[in-house]
C-alpha positions in Angstrom: 69.1 37.1 -102.3 67.7 33.7 -102.2 70.9 32.5 -102.5 71.8 34.1 -99.3 68.8 33.1 -97.6 68.9 29.7 -98.5 72.6 29.5 -96.9 71.6 31.3 -94.0 68.9 28.9 -93.3 71.4 25.9 -94.4 73.4 27.5 -91.5 70.4 27.9 -88.9 69.4 23.9 -89.9 73.3 23.1 -89.0 73.2 24.7 -85.9 70.1 23.1 -84.9 71.5 19.7 -86.2 74.5 20.3 -84.4 72.4 21.1 -81.0 70.2 18.3 -81.9 73.2 16.0 -82.3 74.9 17.3 -78.5 71.9 16.4 -76.9 71.6 13.3 -79.0 75.3 12.5 -77.7 74.5 13.6 -73.6 71.4 11.6 -73.8 73.5 8.5 -74.9 76.2 9.6 -72.6 74.0 9.7 -69.5 72.0 5.9 -71.0 75.5 4.3 -71.4 76.4 5.5 -67.8 73.1 4.6 -66.5 73.5 0.9 -68.2 77.4 0.7 -66.9 76.1 1.6 -63.2 73.3 -1.2 -63.3 75.8 -3.5 -64.9 78.4 -2.9 -62.0 75.8 -3.1 -59.4 74.8 -5.8 -60.6 78.1 -7.8 -60.4 78.7 -6.7 -57.0 79.0 -9.6 -54.9 77.1 -9.7 -51.7 79.6 -9.5 -48.7 78.2 -13.5 -47.6 77.6 -16.7 -49.6 74.2 -18.3 -49.5 72.9 -21.7 -48.3 69.8 -23.3 -47.6 68.3 -24.4 -44.4 66.5 -27.9 -44.9 63.9 -26.7 -43.0 62.4 -24.5 -45.5 60.8 -27.5 -47.3 60.0 -29.0 -43.9 56.4 -29.2 -45.4 57.4 -30.8 -48.6 59.2 -33.2 -47.0 56.9 -34.2 -43.9 53.1 -33.3 -45.4 53.9 -34.4 -49.5 56.4 -37.2 -49.1 59.4 -35.7 -51.1 62.6 -37.3 -50.5 64.9 -35.8 -47.9 68.0 -36.5 -50.0 66.6 -34.4 -52.9 67.7 -31.4 -50.7 71.1 -31.1 -52.8 69.1 -30.9 -56.5 66.7 -28.9 -55.2 69.2 -26.2 -53.2 71.2 -26.5 -56.8 68.5 -25.4 -58.9 67.2 -22.7 -56.5 71.0 -21.1 -56.8 72.7 -22.0 -53.3 76.3 -22.8 -53.0 75.9 -24.5 -49.2 73.7 -26.8 -47.3 72.3 -26.9 -44.0 70.6 -30.1 -43.0 68.0 -30.6 -40.4 68.2 -34.1 -38.7 64.5 -34.5 -37.8 63.7 -34.5 -41.3 65.5 -38.1 -41.7 64.4 -39.6 -38.1 61.6 -41.3 -40.0 64.5 -43.3 -41.6 66.6 -43.5 -39.3 64.0 -44.6 -36.3 63.8 -47.6 -38.1 67.2 -49.2 -37.4 67.3 -47.2 -34.0 70.2 -44.8 -35.2 72.4 -47.5 -36.0 76.1 -47.4 -37.1 74.5 -48.8 -40.5 71.7 -46.1 -40.9 74.1 -43.3 -39.7 76.7 -44.3 -42.2 73.7 -44.4 -44.8 72.5 -41.2 -43.9 76.3 -39.9 -44.3 76.8 -41.8 -47.7 73.8 -40.7 -49.3 73.9 -36.9 -48.2 77.7 -36.7 -49.4 76.6 -38.5 -53.0 73.9 -36.2 -53.6 76.0 -32.8 -52.5 79.5 -33.9 -54.6 76.9 -34.8 -57.2 75.8 -31.1 -57.3 78.8 -29.6 -56.5 77.4 -27.9 -53.3 79.1 -27.6 -49.7 77.9 -29.5 -46.8 78.0 -26.7 -43.8 76.0 -28.2 -40.7 73.7 -30.0 -39.2 70.9 -28.9 -36.9 70.0 -31.3 -34.4 66.5 -31.2 -32.6 64.9 -34.0 -30.2 68.3 -35.8 -29.2 67.7 -35.2 -25.3 68.1 -31.4 -23.3 71.6 -30.1 -22.9 70.1 -27.8 -20.3 68.4 -30.8 -18.0 68.5 -29.9 -14.5 69.4 -33.5 -13.7 73.0 -34.1 -14.7 72.6 -37.6 -15.9 69.8 -36.5 -18.3 72.0 -34.0 -19.6 74.8 -36.3 -20.1 72.7 -38.5 -21.9 71.6 -36.0 -24.3 75.2 -34.7 -24.7 75.5 -38.7 -25.6 72.8 -38.9 -28.2 74.5 -35.9 -29.8 77.7 -38.0 -30.3 76.7 -39.6 -33.5 75.8 -36.7 -35.0 79.2 -34.9 -34.3 80.5 -38.2 -36.1 78.3 -37.6 -38.9 79.0 -33.6 -39.7 82.8 -34.6 -39.3 82.3 -37.1 -42.2 80.4 -35.0 -44.1 82.8 -32.1 -43.9 80.3 -30.1 -42.2 82.0 -27.0 -39.8 79.2 -27.5 -37.1 76.0 -28.8 -35.6 73.3 -26.9 -34.4 72.0 -27.8 -31.4 68.9 -26.4 -28.6 69.5 -25.5 -25.2 66.3 -27.0 -24.2 65.6 -27.8 -20.4 65.2 -25.8 -17.1 63.2 -22.9 -17.4 64.8 -21.5 -14.4 67.4 -18.8 -15.7 70.0 -19.5 -12.7 70.0 -23.4 -13.3 69.5 -22.7 -17.0 72.8 -21.2 -17.3 75.0 -23.5 -15.3 73.4 -26.4 -17.0 73.7 -25.1 -20.5 77.4 -24.3 -19.4 78.1 -28.1 -18.6 76.3 -29.4 -21.4 78.2 -27.5 -24.0 81.3 -28.1 -22.4 81.0 -31.6 -22.4 79.6 -31.9 -26.2 82.2 -28.8 -27.3 84.8 -31.3 -25.6 83.8 -34.3 -27.5 83.9 -32.3 -30.9 86.7 -30.5 -30.7 89.3 -33.5 -31.9 86.9 -34.0 -34.6 87.0 -30.1 -35.8 83.1 -29.8 -35.2 81.8 -26.9 -34.0 78.9 -26.6 -31.4 76.7 -23.6 -32.0 73.6 -22.7 -30.3 70.7 -21.2 -32.0 68.4 -18.9 -30.3 65.4 -21.1 -30.4 62.8 -20.3 -27.9 62.8 -20.4 -24.0 65.5 -19.0 -22.3 68.0 -19.5 -25.4 66.1 -16.5 -26.9 67.5 -14.2 -24.3 70.3 -13.1 -26.4 72.0 -11.5 -23.2 72.0 -15.0 -21.6 72.9 -16.8 -24.3 76.2 -14.7 -24.8 76.8 -14.9 -21.2 76.8 -18.4 -21.5 79.3 -18.8 -24.5 81.8 -16.2 -22.4 81.7 -18.7 -19.4 82.5 -21.9 -21.7 85.0 -20.2 -23.6 86.2 -22.9 -26.1 86.5 -22.0 -29.9 84.5 -24.7 -31.2 81.4 -22.8 -29.3 79.6 -20.7 -30.7 76.2 -19.2 -32.0 73.7 -19.2 -34.7 72.0 -16.1 -34.7 68.3 -16.1 -36.3 67.0 -13.6 -37.6 63.5 -14.6 -35.8 62.8 -16.6 -33.1 63.6 -14.2 -30.2 60.0 -15.4 -28.6 61.3 -15.9 -24.7 57.6 -16.6 -23.5 54.5 -18.9 -24.6 51.2 -19.0 -23.6 51.2 -22.8 -22.9 54.8 -22.4 -21.8 56.1 -24.3 -24.6 59.3 -23.6 -26.5 57.9 -23.3 -30.2 53.8 -23.7 -30.2 51.3 -20.9 -28.8 51.0 -17.8 -29.1 54.3 -15.5 -27.8 53.4 -13.1 -24.7 57.0 -12.1 -24.6 59.8 -11.5 -27.2 63.5 -10.1 -26.9 64.8 -7.6 -29.4 65.7 -8.8 -32.3 68.0 -6.5 -33.7 69.6 -6.3 -30.3 69.6 -10.0 -30.0 71.6 -10.7 -33.1 74.1 -7.9 -32.2 74.8 -9.4 -29.2 75.3 -13.2 -30.5 77.0 -12.1 -33.7 80.6 -12.3 -32.1 80.2 -15.7 -31.2 78.6 -16.6 -34.7 79.9 -19.3 -37.1 76.7 -19.3 -39.0 73.8 -17.0 -39.7 69.9 -17.5 -40.2 68.1 -15.5 -42.3 64.2 -16.5 -41.4 61.5 -15.1 -43.1 57.7 -15.2 -43.1 55.7 -13.0 -45.2 56.5 -10.4 -48.0 55.2 -7.3 -48.9 54.4 -5.9 -52.4 58.0 -4.7 -52.7 59.7 -8.0 -51.7 60.3 -6.9 -48.1 59.7 -9.1 -45.1 56.7 -8.1 -43.4 58.1 -8.3 -39.6 62.2 -8.0 -40.1 64.3 -4.8 -41.7 66.5 -7.2 -43.7 68.7 -4.1 -44.6 69.2 -3.6 -40.7 70.0 -6.8 -40.1 72.8 -7.3 -42.7 74.2 -4.1 -41.3 74.8 -5.7 -38.0 76.0 -8.9 -39.3 78.4 -7.0 -41.8 79.3 -4.9 -39.1 80.6 -7.7 -36.6 83.2 -8.5 -39.7 80.9 -11.5 -40.7 81.7 -12.9 -44.2 80.6 -16.5 -44.1 77.2 -18.4 -45.5 73.9 -16.7 -44.7 71.1 -19.9 -44.7 67.9 -18.9 -46.2 65.1 -20.6 -43.5 61.9 -19.5 -44.8 58.7 -20.2 -42.3 55.8 -18.3 -44.2 52.5 -19.6 -44.9 51.1 -16.9 -47.6 54.1 -18.2 -50.4 54.6 -22.0 -51.4 58.1 -23.0 -49.9 60.0 -22.9 -53.3 58.2 -19.2 -54.3 59.3 -18.0 -49.9 62.8 -19.6 -50.6 63.3 -17.4 -53.7 61.9 -14.5 -52.2 64.1 -14.6 -49.4 67.3 -14.9 -51.6 66.3 -12.1 -53.1 65.6 -10.5 -50.5 68.9 -10.9 -49.1 70.7 -9.7 -52.1 68.9 -6.7 -52.9 69.2 -5.7 -49.0 73.1 -6.1 -49.5 73.4 -3.6 -51.8 71.9 -0.8 -49.8 74.8 -1.4 -47.2 
């Protein structure tokens, strides 16, 4: 009797162990499946490559005395593949020689040496302060075009695909459109044989009206003339009438704007300012923006351009980079 009871208890124990084993196996399988799913998700590459806009470290350079030629070194350390230079950050060095051929050659040679040393790709140069390409007066406009020639040459010597220009000048919409078409056509014609694109960013004033800028692209109708849609920079009008300085009083819909500019995009700028506790940009829906970019069929570089004040420049750059990668997984 005792033996039978013992056998029965053993059988029950065996059944219990078997059931526990089944549950343990199921839980293990679920855990392994989850780990595998996470690993696969982590391995999925975004549809774009990451570049760094040098403006993201403008405070380091302008305020803290950091050498602009350390740009490639920093970008490499922070996990970027491409470089987007900002001409103005080199002006204190270049202006000493009045942008002479020798000074420009030194800029090209040193930039190339650094990018090659760190294994990064030179993509574009953002040009500022070289005259108004949309000036009402034709002589002023032509002078601005000629001032940009040296930057087209520099971009070609660095293996870049583009220079980014501004369409500053007249604020009268009709005058601005006509002047912009002429200025861009002149400059793109010069750049064509050098295999350099002339790309326009929505960068304040009339250029932040994406519909107008898209119309200009249609009118210019040159293969090497396009846009650089920026996730921010859609302020069309400011209190003091300037392009960048004072409070914005009229803003274009940023999502509509990026969608309108993407058909002509040869680069994309992921502007960021501040972040919430979950790492999301507080003013721009990155998932929505990236979907617009992806739906346009764009697979090139997206440049991180941090302009916030709450995080330091390095921290803001890395936060933007991480946000881009995470947002891409949700599309």
